Backbone as CSV, one residue per row, in Angstrom:
resi,resn,N_x,N_y,N_z,CA_x,CA_y,CA_z,C_x,C_y,C_z
1,UNK,5.218,33.961,32.344,5.870,34.957,33.226,4.703,35.807,33.893
2,UNK,4.779,35.992,35.195,3.727,36.776,35.823,4.055,38.207,35.789
3,UNK,2.973,39.032,35.753,3.067,40.498,35.637,2.702,41.129,36.931
4,UNK,3.505,42.018,37.485,3.209,42.759,38.656,2.915,44.172,38.315
5,UNK,1.671,44.537,38.426,1.321,45.958,38.112,1.851,46.889,39.236
6,UNK,2.440,47.964,38.833,2.954,48.992,39.742,2.098,50.258,39.453
7,UNK,1.245,50.660,40.404,0.363,51.812,40.188,0.965,53.017,40.947
8,UNK,1.287,54.001,40.177,1.821,55.221,40.723,0.608,56.176,41.078
9,UNK,0.358,56.356,42.353,-0.776,57.130,42.853,-0.397,58.363,43.670
10,UNK,0.813,58.855,43.434,1.203,60.063,44.112,0.707,61.230,43.354
11,UNK,0.819,62.422,43.859,0.461,63.585,43.159,0.124,64.678,44.134
12,UNK,0.259,65.913,43.643,0.048,67.094,44.557,-1.302,67.745,44.479
13,UNK,-2.103,67.387,43.508,-3.440,67.890,43.372,-3.574,69.324,42.967
14,UNK,-2.558,69.814,42.198,-2.536,71.189,41.784,-3.053,71.434,40.366
15,UNK,-3.112,70.464,39.554,-3.419,70.731,38.102,-4.957,70.836,37.820
16,UNK,-5.780,70.290,38.644,-7.281,70.414,38.404,-7.925,71.133,39.500
17,UNK,-7.168,72.036,40.153,-7.763,72.826,41.253,-8.927,73.606,40.654
18,UNK,-10.070,73.713,41.289,-10.398,73.449,42.678,-10.900,72.027,42.881
19,UNK,-11.189,71.240,41.796,-11.653,69.865,41.960,-10.668,69.059,42.702
20,UNK,-9.444,69.160,42.276,-8.339,68.410,42.855,-7.631,69.232,43.888
21,UNK,-7.322,68.666,45.013,-6.575,69.374,46.085,-5.454,68.552,46.616
22,UNK,-4.569,69.175,47.346,-3.455,68.425,47.956,-3.965,67.158,48.750
23,UNK,-5.024,67.330,49.436,-5.536,66.203,50.242,-6.388,65.243,49.448
24,UNK,-6.720,65.596,48.199,-7.483,64.745,47.360,-7.229,65.015,45.851
25,UNK,-6.070,64.513,45.450,-5.646,64.704,44.016,-6.561,64.037,42.996
26,UNK,-6.357,64.421,41.735,-7.285,63.987,40.630,-7.463,62.511,40.554
27,UNK,-6.456,61.648,40.882,-6.520,60.206,40.699,-7.569,59.595,41.647
28,UNK,-8.049,60.293,42.652,-9.044,59.817,43.567,-10.473,60.351,43.238
29,UNK,-10.556,61.113,42.144,-11.848,61.716,41.768,-12.543,60.888,40.694
30,UNK,-13.881,61.022,40.668,-14.741,60.462,39.651,-14.824,61.609,38.562
31,UNK,-14.175,61.429,37.441,-14.115,62.497,36.495,-14.962,62.300,35.198
32,UNK,-15.503,61.033,35.021,-16.292,60.832,33.784,-17.671,60.316,34.255
33,UNK,-18.570,60.442,33.363,-19.997,59.940,33.665,-20.207,58.485,33.176
34,UNK,-19.182,57.901,32.554,-19.389,56.560,31.928,-19.554,55.529,32.978
35,UNK,-19.015,55.685,34.195,-19.092,54.709,35.288,-18.856,55.408,36.574
36,UNK,-18.831,54.682,37.652,-18.668,55.321,38.910,-17.319,55.059,39.554
37,UNK,-16.292,54.964,38.672,-14.956,54.636,39.166,-14.097,55.911,39.155
38,UNK,-13.149,55.948,40.090,-12.135,57.033,40.068,-10.994,56.677,39.090
39,UNK,-10.148,57.654,38.865,-9.032,57.412,37.901,-8.113,56.249,38.551
40,UNK,-7.913,56.209,39.799,-7.146,55.131,40.377,-7.900,53.788,40.152
41,UNK,-9.117,53.723,40.381,-9.853,52.492,40.161,-9.835,52.043,38.676
42,UNK,-10.067,53.037,37.875,-10.067,52.713,36.378,-8.605,52.144,35.950
43,UNK,-7.577,52.651,36.639,-6.204,52.172,36.229,-6.137,50.654,36.460
44,UNK,-6.629,50.183,37.573,-6.649,48.730,37.777,-7.579,48.064,36.876
45,UNK,-8.823,48.556,36.833,-9.928,47.964,36.065,-9.522,47.719,34.597
46,UNK,-8.655,48.654,33.991,-8.249,48.468,32.684,-7.464,47.186,32.453
47,UNK,-6.690,46.807,33.430,-5.814,45.638,33.261,-6.211,44.383,33.994
48,UNK,-7.400,44.436,34.669,-7.679,43.278,35.595,-7.857,41.953,34.862
49,UNK,-8.099,41.959,33.635,-8.276,40.710,32.807,-7.109,40.212,32.056
50,UNK,-5.964,40.864,32.289,-4.777,40.408,31.687,-4.331,39.029,32.212
51,UNK,-3.756,38.196,31.442,-3.277,36.927,31.866,-2.158,37.088,32.830
52,UNK,-1.979,36.148,33.729,-0.842,36.073,34.653,-0.475,37.312,35.421
53,UNK,-1.535,38.067,35.836,-1.401,39.342,36.553,-1.446,38.996,38.062
54,UNK,-0.539,39.594,38.748,-0.525,39.473,40.192,-1.163,40.664,40.862
55,UNK,-1.396,40.618,42.151,-2.007,41.786,42.831,-1.010,42.999,42.722
56,UNK,-1.576,44.196,42.524,-0.747,45.344,42.283,0.098,45.797,43.523
57,UNK,1.153,46.524,43.257,1.802,47.300,44.248,1.412,48.821,43.973
58,UNK,0.958,49.476,44.942,0.457,50.907,44.750,1.409,51.717,45.550
59,UNK,1.856,52.802,44.935,2.780,53.802,45.610,1.954,55.148,45.714
60,UNK,1.972,55.647,46.885,1.174,56.884,47.136,1.794,57.702,48.240
61,UNK,1.335,58.991,48.402,1.793,59.770,49.478,1.210,59.243,50.814
62,UNK,1.976,59.415,51.851,1.585,58.853,53.139,0.181,59.306,53.490
63,UNK,-0.152,60.616,53.233,-1.470,61.083,53.642,-2.650,60.559,52.858
64,UNK,-2.363,59.802,51.739,-3.399,59.256,50.949,-3.649,57.744,51.157
65,UNK,-2.961,57.171,52.035,-2.911,55.714,52.229,-4.275,55.127,52.456
66,UNK,-5.152,55.814,53.320,-6.470,55.353,53.577,-7.430,55.483,52.311
67,UNK,-7.235,56.527,51.560,-8.005,56.693,50.380,-7.683,55.538,49.350
68,UNK,-6.398,55.318,49.190,-6.002,54.276,48.271,-6.513,52.931,48.677
69,UNK,-6.397,52.600,50.001,-6.842,51.260,50.465,-8.340,51.144,50.300
70,UNK,-9.104,52.235,50.601,-10.530,52.158,50.441,-10.971,52.035,49.031
71,UNK,-10.407,52.858,48.160,-10.784,52.822,46.738,-10.441,51.474,46.097
72,UNK,-9.386,50.895,46.446,-8.981,49.568,45.968,-9.926,48.537,46.550
73,UNK,-10.341,48.618,47.818,-11.312,47.719,48.403,-12.670,47.748,47.730
74,UNK,-13.063,48.956,47.321,-14.289,49.153,46.664,-14.428,48.426,45.350
75,UNK,-13.365,48.101,44.701,-13.325,47.342,43.472,-12.864,45.905,43.716
76,UNK,-12.681,45.532,44.922,-12.404,44.099,45.264,-10.915,43.749,45.107
77,UNK,-10.045,44.676,45.185,-8.581,44.519,44.933,-7.862,44.676,46.331
78,UNK,-7.078,43.748,46.664,-6.183,43.842,47.855,-4.749,43.942,47.294
79,UNK,-4.174,45.156,47.323,-2.802,45.256,46.762,-1.840,44.387,47.568
80,UNK,-0.866,43.907,46.819,0.194,43.119,47.486,0.972,44.069,48.468
81,UNK,0.994,45.309,48.171,1.709,46.302,48.975,1.194,47.690,48.584
82,UNK,1.137,48.554,49.637,0.912,49.965,49.401,2.198,50.625,50.017
83,UNK,3.019,51.181,49.138,4.292,51.797,49.507,3.953,53.293,49.790
84,UNK,4.327,53.771,50.909,4.086,55.182,51.266,5.316,56.019,51.129
85,UNK,5.150,57.190,50.497,6.168,58.195,50.347,5.874,59.302,51.359
86,UNK,6.846,59.634,52.179,6.576,60.743,53.099,6.418,62.049,52.352
87,UNK,7.121,62.188,51.236,6.961,63.257,50.307,7.334,62.807,48.893
88,UNK,6.610,63.419,47.950,6.854,62.963,46.564,8.276,63.188,46.107
89,UNK,8.894,62.214,45.433,10.207,62.282,44.907,10.267,61.983,43.445
90,UNK,9.115,62.083,42.787,8.963,61.902,41.385,8.941,60.404,41.001
91,UNK,8.872,60.153,39.728,8.557,58.866,39.222,9.733,57.839,39.440
92,UNK,10.866,58.135,39.078,11.969,57.132,39.058,12.271,56.610,40.515
93,UNK,12.281,57.369,41.533,12.448,56.737,42.871,11.256,55.863,43.218
94,UNK,10.072,56.283,42.912,8.895,55.502,43.205,8.894,54.141,42.516
95,UNK,9.236,54.129,41.249,9.325,52.895,40.531,10.463,52.020,41.116
96,UNK,11.618,52.640,41.457,12.665,51.881,42.056,12.252,51.243,43.346
97,UNK,11.621,51.891,44.166,11.034,51.287,45.406,10.123,50.128,45.148
98,UNK,9.283,50.276,44.171,8.344,49.257,43.786,9.046,48.063,43.136
99,UNK,10.096,48.315,42.430,10.887,47.224,41.814,11.545,46.386,42.930
100,UNK,12.068,47.070,43.874,12.699,46.405,45.036,11.687,45.582,45.805
101,UNK,10.555,46.124,46.027,9.424,45.372,46.691,9.038,44.196,45.877
102,UNK,8.964,44.310,44.541,8.451,43.226,43.697,9.357,42.027,43.792
103,UNK,10.657,42.204,44.108,11.595,41.075,44.195,11.297,40.193,45.367
104,UNK,10.483,40.658,46.332,9.997,39.846,47.411,8.889,38.888,46.998
105,UNK,8.180,39.312,45.838,7.078,38.549,45.311,7.547,37.533,44.253
106,UNK,8.583,37.890,43.545,8.995,37.033,42.395,10.469,37.394,42.121
107,UNK,11.290,36.414,41.995,12.733,36.670,41.884,13.085,37.321,40.509
108,UNK,12.232,37.231,39.571,12.484,37.868,38.263,11.151,38.440,37.743
109,UNK,10.678,39.484,38.327,9.374,39.993,37.976,9.342,40.800,36.629
110,UNK,8.192,40.762,36.035,7.889,41.573,34.895,6.929,42.694,35.425
111,UNK,7.425,43.938,35.345,6.660,44.985,35.934,5.914,45.799,34.890
112,UNK,4.684,46.164,35.191,3.817,46.932,34.371,3.578,48.252,35.123
113,UNK,4.185,49.325,34.660,4.160,50.546,35.426,2.955,51.413,34.838
114,UNK,2.065,51.763,35.762,0.832,52.500,35.359,0.661,53.778,36.205
115,UNK,0.401,54.854,35.521,0.059,56.107,36.221,-1.430,56.166,36.461
116,UNK,-1.750,56.460,37.694,-3.150,56.449,38.099,-3.961,57.707,37.736
117,UNK,-3.277,58.718,37.174,-4.005,59.934,36.894,-4.209,60.123,35.415
118,UNK,-4.232,59.004,34.602,-4.422,59.102,33.173,-5.801,58.618,32.860
119,UNK,-6.402,59.287,31.863,-7.688,58.833,31.367,-7.351,58.192,29.969
120,UNK,-7.657,56.848,29.844,-7.332,56.162,28.553,-8.749,55.765,27.971
121,UNK,-9.026,56.250,26.852,-10.354,56.020,26.257,-10.452,54.732,25.405
122,UNK,-9.317,54.390,24.741,-9.352,53.288,23.911,-8.632,52.091,24.578
123,UNK,-9.392,51.375,25.442,-8.762,50.356,26.235,-8.374,49.186,25.384
124,UNK,-9.072,48.905,24.352,-8.740,47.803,23.444,-7.329,47.995,22.905
125,UNK,-6.993,49.127,22.397,-5.674,49.447,21.858,-4.592,49.437,23.038
126,UNK,-5.016,49.896,24.158,-4.143,49.956,25.303,-3.748,48.566,25.674
127,UNK,-4.678,47.615,25.806,-4.390,46.241,26.136,-3.617,45.534,25.054
128,UNK,-3.933,45.873,23.872,-3.193,45.282,22.737,-1.651,45.716,22.841
129,UNK,-1.405,46.923,23.150,-0.051,47.356,23.379,0.639,46.710,24.531
130,UNK,-0.122,46.577,25.610,0.493,45.852,26.803,0.788,44.469,26.503
131,UNK,-0.118,43.742,25.857,0.096,42.367,25.480,1.272,42.158,24.620
132,UNK,1.465,43.084,23.652,2.639,43.085,22.738,3.964,43.260,23.514
133,UNK,3.925,44.184,24.491,5.065,44.418,25.267,5.405,43.256,26.214
134,UNK,4.375,42.638,26.756,4.591,41.402,27.589,5.200,40.335,26.749
135,UNK,4.658,40.115,25.592,5.117,39.146,24.689,6.625,39.315,24.320
136,UNK,6.962,40.582,24.036,8.361,40.923,23.713,9.330,40.745,24.862
137,UNK,8.850,41.147,26.030,9.682,41.064,27.267,9.918,39.544,27.501
138,UNK,8.903,38.783,27.417,9.103,37.328,27.663,9.992,36.671,26.623
139,UNK,9.845,37.145,25.418,10.700,36.593,24.320,12.198,36.984,24.558
140,UNK,12.421,38.230,24.948,13.728,38.642,25.229,14.326,37.920,26.456
141,UNK,13.439,37.783,27.497,13.894,37.097,28.678,14.325,35.640,28.363
142,UNK,13.512,35.008,27.672,13.865,33.531,27.389,15.052,33.424,26.408
143,UNK,15.192,34.416,25.542,16.372,34.477,24.662,17.670,34.719,25.454
144,UNK,17.524,35.732,26.391,18.735,36.028,27.214,19.051,34.819,28.127
145,UNK,18.058,34.234,28.607,18.222,33.020,29.559,18.942,31.945,28.703
146,UNK,18.530,31.662,27.476,19.142,30.668,26.582,20.625,31.030,26.314
147,UNK,20.848,32.271,26.081,22.212,32.786,25.774,23.106,32.515,27.025
148,UNK,22.536,32.837,28.186,23.325,32.594,29.422,23.640,31.024,29.606
149,UNK,22.627,30.221,29.376,22.853,28.796,29.535,23.856,28.246,28.585
150,UNK,23.870,28.829,27.391,24.734,28.255,26.354,26.242,28.732,26.545
151,UNK,26.372,29.845,27.309,27.737,30.403,27.540,28.383,29.800,28.812
152,UNK,27.637,28.948,29.540,28.206,28.324,30.736,28.965,27.102,30.417
């Protein structure tokens, strides 16, 4: 089963002011000295080696579309879509839009929802958790599919 990463890159830029601003929220900043990646770039880099991963769908504010496209290009990633929000409507509507868009890529997608403004220090444990979740989702999907076939 293929995994479609959904990267939530909206944000108002108010929590880390003055570093972060409305026009340049924290997910677009280089906040650590360990590498030269922004939080948005780190979000994708964390998962880039997962098996069966498709190109990400990124959701951002309309005014950040060029920043998102450029930062993804810098790490060699061409998102399958960049969904633009005219104004932030919080997480649930953003995920819903991405889920609808993902149906154009795969009739039964497995979505991996990622927030681009998180700093995750233990990537090994993070990936272990994701792989466990993918395994369980696939197990439940094949079990449900078998149940449906047997009831026909």
